[in-house]
Every structure is written in C-alpha cells, then in structure tokens.
C-alpha positions in Angstrom: 4.5 -308.3 91.8 3.7 -304.6 91.8 0.2 -304.0 92.9 0.1 -300.4 91.4 2.3 -299.6 88.5 2.4 -295.9 89.5 2.1 -294.4 93.0 1.5 -290.8 94.0 3.6 -290.1 97.1 4.1 -286.7 98.8 3.2 -284.8 95.7 5.0 -286.8 93.0 4.1 -289.8 90.8 6.7 -292.5 91.0 7.2 -296.0 89.9 5.3 -298.4 92.1 8.4 -300.4 92.8 10.0 -297.3 94.5 7.0 -296.6 96.8 8.7 -297.5 100.1 8.7 -296.4 103.7 11.1 -296.7 106.6 10.8 -299.8 108.7 11.2 -297.7 111.9 8.3 -295.3 111.1 5.6 -295.0 113.8 2.8 -295.8 111.3 4.2 -299.3 110.8 5.0 -300.1 114.4 1.8 -298.7 116.0 -0.8 -298.8 113.2 -1.0 -295.0 113.3 -2.2 -294.3 109.8 -5.5 -293.7 108.0 -6.7 -294.8 104.6 -9.6 -294.9 102.2 -10.9 -297.4 99.7 -12.5 -295.8 96.6 -13.7 -297.3 93.3 -13.9 -296.0 89.8 -16.1 -297.5 87.1 -16.4 -297.2 83.3 -19.4 -295.3 82.0 -20.7 -295.7 78.4 -20.7 -292.1 77.3 -18.1 -290.3 79.5 -15.4 -292.9 80.4 -14.1 -293.7 83.9 -15.9 -292.1 86.8 -14.9 -292.1 90.4 -17.8 -292.9 92.7 -18.5 -290.5 95.6 -14.9 -289.2 95.6 -15.9 -286.1 97.6 -17.3 -288.1 100.5 -14.3 -290.4 100.6 -11.8 -287.5 100.7 -13.9 -285.7 103.3 -13.6 -288.8 105.5 -9.9 -289.0 104.7 -9.4 -285.5 106.0 -11.5 -286.3 109.1 -9.6 -289.5 109.8 -6.3 -287.6 109.6 -7.5 -285.0 112.0 -8.6 -287.7 114.5 -5.1 -289.2 114.2 -3.6 -285.9 115.1 -2.1 -285.5 111.6 -1.3 -282.2 110.0 -3.1 -282.1 106.7 -0.6 -281.8 103.9 -2.8 -281.9 100.9 -6.2 -280.5 100.0 -9.0 -282.5 98.5 -8.4 -280.6 95.3 -4.8 -281.7 95.1 -5.7 -285.3 95.9 -8.5 -285.3 93.3 -6.0 -284.1 90.6 -3.5 -286.8 91.7 -6.1 -289.6 91.6 -7.2 -288.5 88.1 -3.7 -288.4 86.8 -2.9 -291.9 88.3 -6.0 -293.4 86.6 -5.0 -291.9 83.3 -1.4 -293.2 83.6 -2.7 -296.6 84.6 -4.8 -297.0 81.5 -7.5 -298.7 83.6 -11.2 -298.2 82.9 -12.3 -299.6 86.2 -10.4 -300.2 89.4 -9.7 -299.4 93.1 -8.0 -296.4 94.6 -6.2 -296.5 97.9 -5.2 -293.2 99.5 -3.2 -293.7 102.7 -1.5 -291.3 105.2 0.9 -292.5 108.0 3.5 -291.3 110.4 6.6 -291.8 108.3 9.3 -290.4 110.5 12.1 -292.7 111.7 11.0 -292.5 115.3 9.8 -295.1 117.9 7.8 -294.5 121.0 4.2 -293.4 121.4 4.9 -289.7 121.3 4.0 -288.9 117.8 6.3 -287.0 115.5 5.1 -284.4 113.1 6.1 -285.9 109.7 3.4 -287.7 107.8 3.6 -289.3 104.4 0.7 -289.5 102.0 0.4 -291.9 99.1 -2.2 -293.0 96.6 -2.2 -296.2 94.6 -4.5 -297.2 91.7 -5.0 -300.8 90.6 -7.4 -303.4 89.4 -9.2 -305.3 92.1 -12.3 -307.5 91.8 -14.8 -307.9 94.6 -13.1 -309.2 97.7 -15.6 -312.2 97.7 -15.8 -313.7 94.2 -19.2 -315.4 94.7 -22.5 -313.6 95.2 -23.8 -315.4 98.3 -22.0 -315.7 101.5 -22.1 -317.6 104.8 -21.3 -315.7 108.0 -20.6 -316.3 111.6 -21.4 -314.1 114.6 -17.9 -313.5 115.8 -16.5 -314.1 119.3 -14.6 -310.8 118.8 -16.5 -307.7 119.6 -16.4 -304.5 117.5 -14.0 -301.9 119.0 -15.7 -300.0 121.9 -16.5 -296.4 120.8 -15.3 -295.2 124.2 -11.8 -296.5 123.3 -11.2 -294.8 120.0 -12.8 -292.9 117.1 -14.6 -295.8 115.5 -16.1 -293.4 112.8 -12.6 -292.7 111.5 -10.8 -295.1 109.1 -7.7 -295.7 111.2 -5.4 -298.5 110.1 -4.9 -300.0 113.5 -8.6 -300.6 113.9 -8.4 -303.3 111.3 -6.6 -305.7 113.7 -10.0 -306.2 115.2 -11.4 -307.0 111.8 -8.6 -309.3 110.8 -9.0 -311.4 113.9 -12.7 -311.7 113.4 -12.4 -312.6 109.7 -9.6 -315.1 110.3 -11.7 -316.9 113.0 -14.7 -317.0 110.6 -12.6 -318.4 107.7 -11.0 -321.0 110.0 -14.5 -322.1 111.0 -15.5 -322.6 107.4 -17.4 -319.3 106.8 -16.9 -316.5 104.3 -17.4 -313.6 106.7 -17.7 -312.5 110.3 -20.5 -310.4 111.8 -19.3 -308.4 114.9 -21.4 -307.4 117.8 -20.7 -304.2 119.7 -20.0 -303.7 123.4 -23.7 -303.8 124.2 -24.2 -307.1 122.3 -25.9 -305.4 119.4 -25.2 -306.1 115.8 -22.5 -303.8 114.5 -21.0 -304.7 111.1 -19.0 -307.2 109.1 -15.2 -307.3 109.2 -15.1 -304.6 106.5 -18.7 -304.0 105.5 -21.9 -302.5 106.9 -24.9 -304.7 107.4 -28.6 -304.4 106.5 -31.5 -306.6 107.2 -34.9 -306.8 105.6 -38.0 -307.7 107.6 -41.6 -307.6 106.2 -40.4 -305.5 103.4 -38.8 -302.9 105.7 -35.0 -302.2 105.8 -33.0 -301.8 109.0 -29.3 -301.1 109.6 -27.4 -300.5 112.9 -27.4 -296.9 114.0 -24.1 -294.9 114.1 -22.1 -295.1 117.3 -20.2 -298.3 117.1 -19.8 -298.6 113.4 -17.9 -297.1 110.5 -20.5 -295.1 108.6 -19.5 -296.4 105.2 -20.0 -294.4 102.0 -21.7 -297.4 100.4 -24.0 -297.6 103.5 -24.9 -293.9 103.0 -25.6 -294.6 99.3 -27.9 -297.6 100.1 -29.8 -295.5 102.6 -30.5 -292.8 100.0 -31.4 -295.3 97.3 -33.7 -297.3 99.6 -35.7 -294.1 100.6 -35.8 -292.9 97.1 -37.3 -296.2 96.0 -40.0 -296.0 98.6 -38.8 -298.3 101.3 -39.3 -297.7 105.0 -35.7 -297.5 106.3 -34.7 -297.3 110.0 -31.3 -296.9 111.5 -31.6 -298.6 114.9 -30.2 -300.9 117.5 -30.4 -304.5 116.2 -30.2 -307.5 118.5 -28.9 -310.8 117.2 -32.4 -312.2 117.8 -33.9 -309.6 115.5 -31.3 -310.4 112.9 -32.2 -314.1 113.1 -35.9 -313.3 112.5 -35.3 -311.2 109.4 -36.1 -312.3 105.9 -32.9 -311.1 104.2 -29.5 -309.9 105.3 -26.9 -308.2 103.1 -23.5 -306.6 103.5 -22.2 -303.6 101.6 -18.9 -301.8 101.2 -16.8 -300.2 98.5 -14.6 -303.3 98.0 -17.3 -305.9 97.8 -20.3 -303.7 96.8 -23.6 -305.5 97.8 -23.6 -309.2 98.8 -26.4 -311.4 100.0 -25.9 -313.4 103.2 -27.6 -316.8 102.9 -26.6 -318.3 106.2 -25.6 -317.0 109.7 -24.6 -319.1 112.6 -24.2 -318.2 116.2 -22.7 -320.2 119.1 -24.0 -319.5 122.6 -23.7 -321.6 125.7 -22.5 -324.5 123.6 -25.6 -324.3 121.3 -25.4 -323.4 117.6 -28.3 -321.3 116.3 -28.5 -321.2 112.5 -30.3 -318.7 110.3 -31.0 -319.0 106.5 -32.2 -316.4 104.1 -35.9 -316.6 103.2 -35.6 -314.3 100.2 -33.1 -312.4 98.0 -35.5 -310.0 96.3 -34.5 -306.7 98.0 -30.8 -307.6 98.0 -30.8 -308.4 94.3 -32.6 -305.2 93.6 -30.0 -303.0 95.3 -27.1 -305.0 94.0 -28.3 -304.4 90.5 -29.3 -300.8 91.1 -25.9 -300.0 92.8 -24.0 -301.6 89.8 -26.0 -299.3 87.5 -25.7 -296.1 89.5 -21.9 -296.4 89.8 -21.7 -296.7 86.0 -23.7 -293.6 85.3 -26.9 -295.4 84.1 -29.1 -293.3 86.4 -28.7 -289.6 85.6 -30.5 -288.5 88.8 -27.5 -289.7 90.7 -24.8 -288.2 88.4 -23.8 -285.9 91.3 -22.0 -288.9 92.8 -19.7 -289.3 89.9 -16.4 -287.5 89.2 -15.4 -288.1 85.6 -11.7 -288.7 85.1 -11.3 -287.1 81.7 -13.4 -283.9 82.4 
C-alpha cells in the first residue's frame, strides 16, 4: 500500500513508491526530525482549500530551527509544492504531511548538515472514528519543558505520546490525558484539551504544551462568539469538576470526552460529562469554518486552484 501516490522530496515530485531514505540516517536512529499535520477541505464555490497553511508552515520553520536544521525551502516554495501535490492527487479533501529530517548516512549524536524535506498528501479520516471518547489520566507525564523545546513539533517527542496512548488503549480507553511535570493537566496524546465550567472555557496555558493551530483557532472562535476564555493552569481536580471536556487537533478536529478515569493511591476516580452543548457548537462551527462557510474567517483558507 502506498499512502501517498505522489511525494514532493527535495524539490521534485516523485512516485510515492520511490520516496525512501537511508536506514543509517540520523533522523531515523535518533528521532531528529520535525513535521506538520495540515488538512485541506472542499468548499462549495472555490474548491479545495488548505486550512491555516501559513501558521503550519511558520511552525514548520520554527521547529526546524530548534532542531538546528538549515532551512532549505521557503514557505512560498512549500506552498507551491503542496498545491501541486493536491492537484496531482485529485483529492478534494485530505491530509498533508510535511517532514524534514537529518538524512545523511551518519551515526552518532553530532549532527550532520544534510537534511531532507518531503511532503505527502493523502486521504485520512479523523483518527478516532466515533464522536465521543473515553480517556484515562496517563501514568506518563508530558515531556518536561526544561528538557526540550516542547513548543516545536519534533518527531522524537512523540515517543512520549505513543507510550501514553498505548497504555490507555491497553486499559480499554480511547485516549490518554497527560499531566505536566507540576501535576497539572497538559494535553492529550496528540491533541490540546479544553474544559467548560459554568459556561466558561478553560485550556492549559502555554509552557508544557504544543500550542496547536486548532487550539489557536478554537480560542479565536470562542472569544468571537462571546465566551469567557482563560488560558491557565488546570489541576486534575478542576478538570473533574468541569461540565464538559473536549480535545482538538488537526487530525481529529473537535471531539467530546464523555468519561475520564484517574487512578491514585489504588483508588479510581471517574468523571462523566454533564453536557455536550459547547463541544457540539464548536465541532459544528469548526467543520463549517474549514469549508469556507463563514466568510469572516476566509483569511484562514488558502485555495488550491487560485
């Protein structure tokens, strides 16, 4: 199976079956790469549109810099490459994966200078197929911000997420919620988290989290629609007193959490959602915004055929 029929690699579009890398490259052995996840959606009047492409490419550049990579391609070059890939794919909606990694045949922790950059485009449904999920407070902590650049999308960081998610799945849950080094709520395995209490919206402040593009979008939408929104430290106890909890991210968009469990000192504390009103509003609103149904947010859309 070829995930992406065509791949843009180092300036050329090639057959996806020929998109290969050396098994001795540093990116593979040490997780020293960076990536982005971007979606494009079909709009009624103007065709496929990439959602918040500029923000994603801005973070892609930032992540490369934090990984000591020499930037090989400008956002303008990458934008043109993405548009061309979407056109060649024939897809109306799908997922875009830019990735950069140390591709030199070289082992050891002293980084080489050669980096490879590739982009794939393919069809990908939401990571979780159902609209309501059960989550577990993970025994694994979110990476300490004093140890790395948590705000960068570095490939090796996701070992932390994989372990937390696998533990949650093995325990019969759909998702993991990670706490940070202070014991505060941080994020899901690959999503940001929001809670709703007495009609107000709260989300963990930046510092230990990846400040996701979907998170930024929800913050703007919530304030525009008159909600009181606060970025703050959230204790597990506060989370368990909330009325609603939802997760958001590019891959899975906006999903309601209906149950959370936490094990402490041998005791299991359960939480169940009291409402889905706010989550449903933003899930529906987000789905409309990304498809160009709200002209006031058209600045977030990059149209493929224009």
